[in-house]
N, CA, C, O and CB atoms as a CASP TS submission, in Angstrom:
PFRMAT TS
TARGET T0000
AUTHOR 0000-0000-0000
METHOD Language model
MODEL 1
PARENT N/A
ATOM      1  N   MET     1     -18.212  16.660   1.949  1.00  0.00           N
ATOM      2  CA  MET     1     -18.170  15.408   1.206  1.00  0.00           C
ATOM      3  C   MET     1     -16.913  14.595   1.755  1.00  0.00           C
ATOM      4  O   MET     1     -15.881  15.144   2.144  1.00  0.00           O
ATOM      5  CB  MET     1     -18.072  15.695  -0.411  1.00  0.00           C
ATOM      6  N   GLY     2     -17.137  13.155   1.738  1.00  0.00           N
ATOM      7  CA  GLY     2     -16.118  12.373   2.013  1.00  0.00           C
ATOM      8  C   GLY     2     -15.429  11.585   0.660  1.00  0.00           C
ATOM      9  O   GLY     2     -16.006  11.545  -0.427  1.00  0.00           O
ATOM     10  N   PHE     3     -14.438  11.126   0.852  1.00  0.00           N
ATOM     11  CA  PHE     3     -14.015  10.605  -0.492  1.00  0.00           C
ATOM     12  C   PHE     3     -13.884   9.036   0.066  1.00  0.00           C
ATOM     13  O   PHE     3     -13.146   8.700   0.992  1.00  0.00           O
ATOM     14  CB  PHE     3     -12.447  11.396  -1.211  1.00  0.00           C
ATOM     15  N   GLY     4     -14.796   8.110  -0.727  1.00  0.00           N
ATOM     16  CA  GLY     4     -14.772   6.961  -0.104  1.00  0.00           C
ATOM     17  C   GLY     4     -14.628   6.008  -1.358  1.00  0.00           C
ATOM     18  O   GLY     4     -15.004   6.304  -2.492  1.00  0.00           O
ATOM     19  N   ILE     5     -13.941   4.648  -0.933  1.00  0.00           N
ATOM     20  CA  ILE     5     -13.692   3.731  -1.708  1.00  0.00           C
ATOM     21  C   ILE     5     -14.693   2.606  -1.620  1.00  0.00           C
ATOM     22  O   ILE     5     -14.627   2.150  -0.479  1.00  0.00           O
ATOM     23  CB  ILE     5     -12.453   3.379  -1.498  1.00  0.00           C
ATOM     24  N   GLY     6     -15.598   1.961  -2.345  1.00  0.00           N
ATOM     25  CA  GLY     6     -16.502   1.215  -2.230  1.00  0.00           C
ATOM     26  C   GLY     6     -16.364   0.471  -3.042  1.00  0.00           C
ATOM     27  O   GLY     6     -15.719   0.852  -4.018  1.00  0.00           O
ATOM     28  N   PRO     7     -16.952  -1.084  -3.028  1.00  0.00           N
ATOM     29  CA  PRO     7     -16.865  -2.499  -3.513  1.00  0.00           C
ATOM     30  C   PRO     7     -16.747  -2.126  -5.283  1.00  0.00           C
ATOM     31  O   PRO     7     -15.949  -2.732  -5.999  1.00  0.00           O
ATOM     32  CB  PRO     7     -18.446  -3.562  -2.947  1.00  0.00           C
ATOM     33  N   PRO     8     -17.494  -1.251  -5.711  1.00  0.00           N
ATOM     34  CA  PRO     8     -17.206  -0.913  -7.258  1.00  0.00           C
ATOM     35  C   PRO     8     -15.703  -0.347  -7.707  1.00  0.00           C
ATOM     36  O   PRO     8     -14.921  -0.782  -8.552  1.00  0.00           O
ATOM     37  CB  PRO     8     -18.277   0.252  -7.692  1.00  0.00           C
ATOM     38  N   GLU     9     -15.630   0.553  -6.997  1.00  0.00           N
ATOM     39  CA  GLU     9     -14.206   1.446  -7.270  1.00  0.00           C
ATOM     40  C   GLU     9     -13.079   0.148  -7.112  1.00  0.00           C
ATOM     41  O   GLU     9     -12.187  -0.025  -7.942  1.00  0.00           O
ATOM     42  CB  GLU     9     -13.883   2.964  -5.847  1.00  0.00           C
ATOM     43  N   MET    10     -13.286  -0.789  -5.828  1.00  0.00           N
ATOM     44  CA  MET    10     -11.847  -1.335  -5.492  1.00  0.00           C
ATOM     45  C   MET    10     -12.133  -2.678  -6.818  1.00  0.00           C
ATOM     46  O   MET    10     -11.177  -3.299  -7.283  1.00  0.00           O
ATOM     47  CB  MET    10     -11.560  -1.975  -3.368  1.00  0.00           C
ATOM     48  N   LEU    11     -13.249  -2.878  -7.162  1.00  0.00           N
ATOM     49  CA  LEU    11     -13.547  -4.002  -8.433  1.00  0.00           C
ATOM     50  C   LEU    11     -12.704  -3.501  -9.710  1.00  0.00           C
ATOM     51  O   LEU    11     -11.822  -4.123 -10.302  1.00  0.00           O
ATOM     52  CB  LEU    11     -15.381  -4.065  -8.929  1.00  0.00           C
ATOM     53  N   LEU    12     -13.151  -2.351  -9.952  1.00  0.00           N
ATOM     54  CA  LEU    12     -12.220  -1.434 -11.004  1.00  0.00           C
ATOM     55  C   LEU    12     -10.869  -1.664 -11.063  1.00  0.00           C
ATOM     56  O   LEU    12     -10.180  -2.258 -11.893  1.00  0.00           O
ATOM     57  CB  LEU    12     -12.249   0.009 -10.723  1.00  0.00           C
ATOM     58  N   PHE    13     -10.520  -0.903  -9.700  1.00  0.00           N
ATOM     59  CA  PHE    13      -9.061  -0.822  -9.150  1.00  0.00           C
ATOM     60  C   PHE    13      -7.993  -2.609  -9.707  1.00  0.00           C
ATOM     61  O   PHE    13      -6.915  -2.855 -10.248  1.00  0.00           O
ATOM     62  CB  PHE    13      -9.357  -0.626  -6.967  1.00  0.00           C
ATOM     63  N   GLY    14      -9.212  -3.441  -9.110  1.00  0.00           N
ATOM     64  CA  GLY    14      -8.431  -4.953  -9.285  1.00  0.00           C
ATOM     65  C   GLY    14      -8.470  -5.326 -10.629  1.00  0.00           C
ATOM     66  O   GLY    14      -7.519  -5.996 -11.030  1.00  0.00           O
ATOM     67  N   MET    15      -9.572  -4.973 -11.599  1.00  0.00           N
ATOM     68  CA  MET    15      -9.042  -5.088 -12.842  1.00  0.00           C
ATOM     69  C   MET    15      -8.192  -4.496 -13.759  1.00  0.00           C
ATOM     70  O   MET    15      -7.628  -4.986 -14.737  1.00  0.00           O
ATOM     71  CB  MET    15      -9.690  -5.141 -13.293  1.00  0.00           C
ATOM     72  N   ILE    16      -8.176  -3.179 -13.229  1.00  0.00           N
ATOM     73  CA  ILE    16      -6.917  -2.539 -13.938  1.00  0.00           C
ATOM     74  C   ILE    16      -5.599  -3.131 -13.573  1.00  0.00           C
ATOM     75  O   ILE    16      -4.763  -3.293 -14.461  1.00  0.00           O
ATOM     76  CB  ILE    16      -6.805  -1.044 -13.613  1.00  0.00           C
ATOM     77  N   ALA    17      -5.310  -3.511 -12.178  1.00  0.00           N
ATOM     78  CA  ALA    17      -3.972  -4.130 -11.781  1.00  0.00           C
ATOM     79  C   ALA    17      -3.823  -5.209 -12.515  1.00  0.00           C
ATOM     80  O   ALA    17      -2.692  -5.517 -12.891  1.00  0.00           O
ATOM     81  CB  ALA    17      -3.808  -4.505 -10.373  1.00  0.00           C
ATOM     82  N   LEU    18      -4.920  -5.971 -12.848  1.00  0.00           N
ATOM     83  CA  LEU    18      -4.757  -7.387 -13.302  1.00  0.00           C
ATOM     84  C   LEU    18      -4.370  -7.191 -14.823  1.00  0.00           C
ATOM     85  O   LEU    18      -3.592  -7.980 -15.359  1.00  0.00           O
ATOM     86  CB  LEU    18      -6.181  -8.340 -13.075  1.00  0.00           C
ATOM     87  N   LEU    19      -4.778  -6.408 -15.329  1.00  0.00           N
ATOM     88  CA  LEU    19      -4.440  -5.909 -16.730  1.00  0.00           C
ATOM     89  C   LEU    19      -3.104  -5.490 -17.389  1.00  0.00           C
ATOM     90  O   LEU    19      -2.564  -5.744 -18.466  1.00  0.00           O
ATOM     91  CB  LEU    19      -5.121  -4.891 -16.863  1.00  0.00           C
ATOM     92  N   LEU    20      -2.688  -4.503 -15.951  1.00  0.00           N
ATOM     93  CA  LEU    20      -1.297  -4.250 -16.034  1.00  0.00           C
ATOM     94  C   LEU    20      -0.372  -5.027 -15.916  1.00  0.00           C
ATOM     95  O   LEU    20       0.560  -5.040 -16.720  1.00  0.00           O
ATOM     96  CB  LEU    20      -0.988  -3.546 -15.379  1.00  0.00           C
ATOM     97  N   PHE    21      -0.458  -5.901 -14.790  1.00  0.00           N
ATOM     98  CA  PHE    21       0.562  -6.586 -14.087  1.00  0.00           C
ATOM     99  C   PHE    21       0.309  -7.945 -14.596  1.00  0.00           C
ATOM    100  O   PHE    21       1.338  -8.413 -15.084  1.00  0.00           O
ATOM    101  CB  PHE    21       0.519  -6.440 -12.504  1.00  0.00           C
ATOM    102  N   GLY    22      -0.647  -8.701 -14.650  1.00  0.00           N
ATOM    103  CA  GLY    22      -0.974  -9.700 -15.110  1.00  0.00           C
ATOM    104  C   GLY    22      -0.353 -10.702 -14.569  1.00  0.00           C
ATOM    105  O   GLY    22      -0.819 -10.680 -13.429  1.00  0.00           O
ATOM    106  N   LYS    23       0.587 -11.807 -14.619  1.00  0.00           N
ATOM    107  CA  LYS    23       1.204 -12.948 -13.569  1.00  0.00           C
ATOM    108  C   LYS    23       2.188 -12.378 -12.588  1.00  0.00           C
ATOM    109  O   LYS    23       2.593 -13.021 -11.619  1.00  0.00           O
ATOM    110  CB  LYS    23       2.023 -14.153 -14.363  1.00  0.00           C
ATOM    111  N   ARG    24       2.537 -11.227 -12.852  1.00  0.00           N
ATOM    112  CA  ARG    24       3.716 -10.352 -12.246  1.00  0.00           C
ATOM    113  C   ARG    24       2.828 -10.152 -10.686  1.00  0.00           C
ATOM    114  O   ARG    24       3.333 -10.210  -9.564  1.00  0.00           O
ATOM    115  CB  ARG    24       4.142  -8.578 -13.336  1.00  0.00           C
ATOM    116  N   LEU    25       1.206  -9.875 -11.068  1.00  0.00           N
ATOM    117  CA  LEU    25       0.669  -8.875  -9.788  1.00  0.00           C
ATOM    118  C   LEU    25       1.137  -9.475  -8.389  1.00  0.00           C
ATOM    119  O   LEU    25       1.402  -8.696  -7.473  1.00  0.00           O
ATOM    120  CB  LEU    25      -1.152  -8.770  -9.733  1.00  0.00           C
ATOM    121  N   PRO    26       1.258 -11.058  -8.190  1.00  0.00           N
ATOM    122  CA  PRO    26       1.315 -11.409  -6.857  1.00  0.00           C
ATOM    123  C   PRO    26       2.993 -11.049  -6.348  1.00  0.00           C
ATOM    124  O   PRO    26       3.205 -10.944  -5.140  1.00  0.00           O
ATOM    125  CB  PRO    26       0.824 -13.091  -6.729  1.00  0.00           C
ATOM    126  N   GLU    27       3.915 -10.907  -7.145  1.00  0.00           N
ATOM    127  CA  GLU    27       5.125 -10.485  -6.937  1.00  0.00           C
ATOM    128  C   GLU    27       5.147  -9.312  -6.783  1.00  0.00           C
ATOM    129  O   GLU    27       5.941  -8.989  -5.900  1.00  0.00           O
ATOM    130  CB  GLU    27       5.906 -10.773  -7.724  1.00  0.00           C
ATOM    131  N   THR    28       4.451  -8.214  -7.402  1.00  0.00           N
ATOM    132  CA  THR    28       4.342  -6.803  -7.327  1.00  0.00           C
ATOM    133  C   THR    28       3.490  -6.577  -6.164  1.00  0.00           C
ATOM    134  O   THR    28       3.878  -5.572  -5.568  1.00  0.00           O
ATOM    135  CB  THR    28       3.795  -6.161  -8.599  1.00  0.00           C
ATOM    136  N   ALA    29       2.705  -7.001  -5.736  1.00  0.00           N
ATOM    137  CA  ALA    29       1.727  -6.774  -4.503  1.00  0.00           C
ATOM    138  C   ALA    29       2.655  -6.805  -3.292  1.00  0.00           C
ATOM    139  O   ALA    29       2.631  -5.950  -2.406  1.00  0.00           O
ATOM    140  CB  ALA    29       0.487  -7.987  -4.352  1.00  0.00           C
ATOM    141  N   ARG    30       3.656  -8.086  -3.330  1.00  0.00           N
ATOM    142  CA  ARG    30       4.485  -8.671  -2.118  1.00  0.00           C
ATOM    143  C   ARG    30       5.534  -7.657  -1.920  1.00  0.00           C
ATOM    144  O   ARG    30       5.900  -7.237  -0.822  1.00  0.00           O
ATOM    145  CB  ARG    30       5.172 -10.196  -2.384  1.00  0.00           C
ATOM    146  N   SER    31       6.073  -7.232  -3.280  1.00  0.00           N
ATOM    147  CA  SER    31       7.224  -5.783  -2.991  1.00  0.00           C
ATOM    148  C   SER    31       6.590  -4.734  -2.491  1.00  0.00           C
ATOM    149  O   SER    31       7.209  -4.115  -1.626  1.00  0.00           O
ATOM    150  CB  SER    31       7.976  -5.085  -4.336  1.00  0.00           C
ATOM    151  N   LEU    32       5.352  -4.285  -2.832  1.00  0.00           N
ATOM    152  CA  LEU    32       4.438  -3.287  -1.988  1.00  0.00           C
ATOM    153  C   LEU    32       4.342  -3.476  -0.789  1.00  0.00           C
ATOM    154  O   LEU    32       4.569  -2.604   0.050  1.00  0.00           O
ATOM    155  CB  LEU    32       3.181  -3.209  -2.314  1.00  0.00           C
ATOM    156  N   GLY    33       3.923  -4.871  -0.486  1.00  0.00           N
ATOM    157  CA  GLY    33       3.554  -4.777   1.123  1.00  0.00           C
ATOM    158  C   GLY    33       4.915  -4.623   1.931  1.00  0.00           C
ATOM    159  O   GLY    33       4.969  -4.006   2.995  1.00  0.00           O
ATOM    160  N   LYS    34       5.999  -5.231   1.340  1.00  0.00           N
ATOM    161  CA  LYS    34       7.085  -5.185   1.958  1.00  0.00           C
ATOM    162  C   LYS    34       7.626  -3.793   1.944  1.00  0.00           C
ATOM    163  O   LYS    34       8.458  -3.637   2.838  1.00  0.00           O
ATOM    164  CB  LYS    34       7.911  -6.116   1.450  1.00  0.00           C
ATOM    165  N   GLY    35       7.436  -2.824   1.276  1.00  0.00           N
ATOM    166  CA  GLY    35       7.999  -1.591   1.153  1.00  0.00           C
ATOM    167  C   GLY    35       7.222  -0.825   1.626  1.00  0.00           C
ATOM    168  O   GLY    35       7.743   0.190   2.088  1.00  0.00           O
ATOM    169  N   LEU    36       5.746  -0.928   1.732  1.00  0.00           N
ATOM    170  CA  LEU    36       5.200  -0.154   2.921  1.00  0.00           C
ATOM    171  C   LEU    36       5.514  -0.481   4.519  1.00  0.00           C
ATOM    172  O   LEU    36       5.353   0.490   5.258  1.00  0.00           O
ATOM    173  CB  LEU    36       3.773  -0.263   2.770  1.00  0.00           C
ATOM    174  N   THR    37       5.911  -1.633   5.110  1.00  0.00           N
ATOM    175  CA  THR    37       6.183  -2.559   5.982  1.00  0.00           C
ATOM    176  C   THR    37       7.595  -1.714   6.412  1.00  0.00           C
ATOM    177  O   THR    37       7.674  -1.321   7.575  1.00  0.00           O
ATOM    178  CB  THR    37       6.235  -4.192   5.349  1.00  0.00           C
ATOM    179  N   GLU    38       8.556  -1.476   5.599  1.00  0.00           N
ATOM    180  CA  GLU    38       9.620  -0.641   5.808  1.00  0.00           C
ATOM    181  C   GLU    38       9.345   0.418   6.026  1.00  0.00           C
ATOM    182  O   GLU    38       9.730   0.765   7.143  1.00  0.00           O
ATOM    183  CB  GLU    38      10.396  -0.570   5.017  1.00  0.00           C
ATOM    184  N   PHE    39       8.521   1.618   5.148  1.00  0.00           N
ATOM    185  CA  PHE    39       8.105   2.534   5.553  1.00  0.00           C
ATOM    186  C   PHE    39       7.478   2.974   6.627  1.00  0.00           C
ATOM    187  O   PHE    39       7.753   4.078   7.097  1.00  0.00           O
ATOM    188  CB  PHE    39       7.738   2.704   4.973  1.00  0.00           C
ATOM    189  N   LYS    40       6.304   1.958   7.307  1.00  0.00           N
ATOM    190  CA  LYS    40       6.024   2.160   8.613  1.00  0.00           C
ATOM    191  C   LYS    40       6.930   2.223   9.705  1.00  0.00           C
ATOM    192  O   LYS    40       6.802   3.028  10.627  1.00  0.00           O
ATOM    193  CB  LYS    40       5.296   1.373   8.882  1.00  0.00           C
ATOM    194  N   LYS    41       8.023   1.224   9.598  1.00  0.00           N
ATOM    195  CA  LYS    41       9.293   0.949  10.633  1.00  0.00           C
ATOM    196  C   LYS    41      10.108   2.422  11.002  1.00  0.00           C
ATOM    197  O   LYS    41      10.445   2.977  12.048  1.00  0.00           O
ATOM    198  CB  LYS    41      10.520  -0.221   9.802  1.00  0.00           C
ATOM    199  N   GLY    42      10.244   2.771   9.336  1.00  0.00           N
ATOM    200  CA  GLY    42      10.913   4.078   9.624  1.00  0.00           C
ATOM    201  C   GLY    42      10.065   5.216  10.356  1.00  0.00           C
ATOM    202  O   GLY    42      10.517   5.954  11.232  1.00  0.00           O
ATOM    203  N   MET    43       9.232   5.229  10.037  1.00  0.00           N
ATOM    204  CA  MET    43       8.217   6.206  10.431  1.00  0.00           C
ATOM    205  C   MET    43       7.990   6.169  11.925  1.00  0.00           C
ATOM    206  O   MET    43       7.858   7.153  12.653  1.00  0.00           O
ATOM    207  CB  MET    43       6.904   5.950   9.697  1.00  0.00           C
ATOM    208  N   ARG    44       7.963   4.882  12.284  1.00  0.00           N
ATOM    209  CA  ARG    44       7.844   4.334  13.879  1.00  0.00           C
ATOM    210  C   ARG    44       9.259   4.985  14.698  1.00  0.00           C
ATOM    211  O   ARG    44       9.297   5.546  15.793  1.00  0.00           O
ATOM    212  CB  ARG    44       7.877   2.297  13.937  1.00  0.00           C
ATOM    213  N   GLY    45      10.252   4.722  13.852  1.00  0.00           N
ATOM    214  CA  GLY    45      11.615   5.218  14.462  1.00  0.00           C
ATOM    215  C   GLY    45      11.913   6.861  14.630  1.00  0.00           C
ATOM    216  O   GLY    45      12.535   7.440  15.520  1.00  0.00           O
ATOM    217  N   ILE    46      11.311   7.338  13.575  1.00  0.00           N
ATOM    218  CA  ILE    46      11.209   8.860  13.635  1.00  0.00           C
ATOM    219  C   ILE    46      10.452   8.936  14.699  1.00  0.00           C
ATOM    220  O   ILE    46      11.090   9.143  15.731  1.00  0.00           O
ATOM    221  CB  ILE    46      10.618   9.646  12.427  1.00  0.00           C
ATOM    222  N   GLU    47       9.251   8.836  14.823  1.00  0.00           N
ATOM    223  CA  GLU    47       8.234   9.398  16.168  1.00  0.00           C
ATOM    224  C   GLU    47       9.166   8.659  17.355  1.00  0.00           C
ATOM    225  O   GLU    47       8.917   9.206  18.429  1.00  0.00           O
ATOM    226  CB  GLU    47       6.185   8.684  16.158  1.00  0.00           C
ATOM    227  N   ASP    48      10.035   7.725  17.483  1.00  0.00           N
ATOM    228  CA  ASP    48      10.543   7.541  18.562  1.00  0.00           C
ATOM    229  C   ASP    48      11.847   8.530  19.049  1.00  0.00           C
ATOM    230  O   ASP    48      12.187   8.784  20.205  1.00  0.00           O
ATOM    231  CB  ASP    48      10.801   6.226  18.480  1.00  0.00           C
ATOM    232  N   ASP    49      12.281   8.863  18.145  1.00  0.00           N
ATOM    233  CA  ASP    49      13.651   9.786  18.240  1.00  0.00           C
ATOM    234  C   ASP    49      12.786  11.103  18.597  1.00  0.00           C
ATOM    235  O   ASP    49      13.178  11.841  19.501  1.00  0.00           O
ATOM    236  CB  ASP    49      14.777   9.931  16.584  1.00  0.00           C
ATOM    237  N   PHE    50      11.650  11.379  17.906  1.00  0.00           N
ATOM    238  CA  PHE    50      11.252  12.798  18.324  1.00  0.00           C
ATOM    239  C   PHE    50      10.744  12.442  19.928  1.00  0.00           C
ATOM    240  O   PHE    50      11.486  13.052  20.697  1.00  0.00           O
ATOM    241  CB  PHE    50       9.887  13.549  17.191  1.00  0.00           C
ATOM    242  N   ARG    51       9.788  11.703  20.616  1.00  0.00           N
ATOM    243  CA  ARG    51       9.720  11.313  21.871  1.00  0.00           C
ATOM    244  C   ARG    51      10.700  11.451  22.756  1.00  0.00           C
ATOM    245  O   ARG    51      10.499  11.746  23.934  1.00  0.00           O
ATOM    246  CB  ARG    51       9.454  10.266  21.889  1.00  0.00           C
ATOM    247  N   SER    52      11.856  11.243  22.236  1.00  0.00           N
ATOM    248  CA  SER    52      13.059  10.570  23.483  1.00  0.00           C
ATOM    249  C   SER    52      13.831  12.124  23.300  1.00  0.00           C
ATOM    250  O   SER    52      14.634  12.374  24.200  1.00  0.00           O
ATOM    251  CB  SER    52      14.382   8.658  22.896  1.00  0.00           C
ATOM    252  N   ALA    53      13.711  12.904  22.516  1.00  0.00           N
ATOM    253  CA  ALA    53      13.924  14.358  22.446  1.00  0.00           C
ATOM    254  C   ALA    53      13.543  15.437  23.520  1.00  0.00           C
ATOM    255  O   ALA    53      13.788  16.626  23.314  1.00  0.00           O
ATOM    256  CB  ALA    53      13.297  14.719  21.370  1.00  0.00           C
TER
END
């Protein structure tokens, strides 16, 4: 069995996020996106260090 997130689950998640964050939702999503980007950059740096070693 696989774990899949379909449209109904995404809609439910969106509604919960809207209730929790309200007007701050765009700001929160932007911060989350920046954090994820920084995390990916860090992982890429670690992978490059392993490849060069």
